[in-house]
C-alpha positions as CSV (number, residue, x, y, z in Angstrom):
1,M,0.5,18.9,-16.4
2,E,3.3,18.4,-14.0
3,K,1.0,18.0,-11.0
4,S,-1.0,15.3,-12.8
5,L,2.1,13.4,-13.4
6,I,3.0,13.5,-9.8
7,I,-0.5,12.3,-8.8
8,V,-0.2,9.4,-11.3
9,F,3.3,8.6,-10.0
10,A,1.9,8.5,-6.4
11,L,-1.0,6.3,-7.4
12,V,1.3,3.9,-9.1
13,I,3.5,3.7,-6.0
14,F,0.4,3.3,-3.8
15,S,-0.9,0.5,-6.0
16,A,2.4,-1.3,-6.2
17,I,3.0,-1.2,-2.5
18,G,-0.6,-2.3,-1.8
19,F,-0.3,-5.2,-4.2
20,A,3.0,-6.4,-2.8
21,Y,1.8,-6.0,0.8
22,S,-1.4,-7.8,0.2
23,V,0.3,-10.7,-1.5
24,F,2.8,-11.1,1.2
25,L,0.3,-10.7,4.0
26,K,-2.2,-13.2,2.4
27,S,0.4,-15.9,2.4
28,Y,1.4,-15.1,5.9
29,V,-2.2,-15.1,7.1
30,K,-2.9,-18.4,5.4
31,T,0.1,-20.1,7.0
32,S,-0.4,-18.6,10.4
33,F,-4.2,-18.6,10.9
34,G,-5.5,-21.0,8.2
35,E,-7.5,-20.7,5.0
36,K,-10.8,-19.8,6.7
37,W,-9.5,-16.7,8.6
38,L,-10.0,-14.4,5.5
39,L,-13.5,-15.7,4.9
40,V,-14.9,-13.9,8.0
41,W,-16.0,-10.4,7.1
42,S,-14.5,-8.5,10.0
43,N,-11.1,-10.2,9.5
44,R,-11.2,-9.3,5.8
45,L,-12.1,-5.7,6.6
46,Y,-9.1,-5.6,9.1
47,F,-6.8,-7.0,6.4
48,W,-7.8,-4.4,3.8
49,Q,-7.7,-1.6,6.3
50,S,-4.1,-2.5,7.2
51,T,-3.2,-2.8,3.5
52,I,-4.5,0.7,2.7
53,F,-2.8,2.2,5.8
54,V,0.6,0.7,5.1
55,S,0.3,1.7,1.4
56,A,-0.6,5.2,2.2
57,A,2.2,5.5,4.8
58,F,4.9,4.2,2.5
59,T,3.7,6.3,-0.4
60,F,3.9,9.4,1.8
61,L,7.3,8.4,2.9
62,I,8.6,7.7,-0.6
63,M,7.1,11.0,-2.0
64,Y,8.6,12.9,0.9
65,L,12.0,11.4,0.4
66,L,11.9,12.1,-3.4
67,K,10.9,15.7,-2.6
68,W,13.7,16.0,0.0
69,I,16.4,14.9,-2.5
70,D,14.9,17.2,-5.2
71,V,13.7,14.6,-7.6
72,L,10.2,15.8,-7.5
73,N,9.1,19.5,-7.6
74,F,5.7,20.3,-6.2
């Protein structure tokens, strides 16, 4: 039971970071490169790859820090 709660917690962190990053990055891309930049398939793929990578990295960092300060036990 405890491991499933940790997995759910990690998924919530991953989703929250991914959502916040994509909203911030979309507004940045629209102002810097224009509205049509995200309509190209390869640009859109690059956008979502970077979103997944950043979300995974920050989720790992947050989970590691929570484990290090003994908030999570796994």
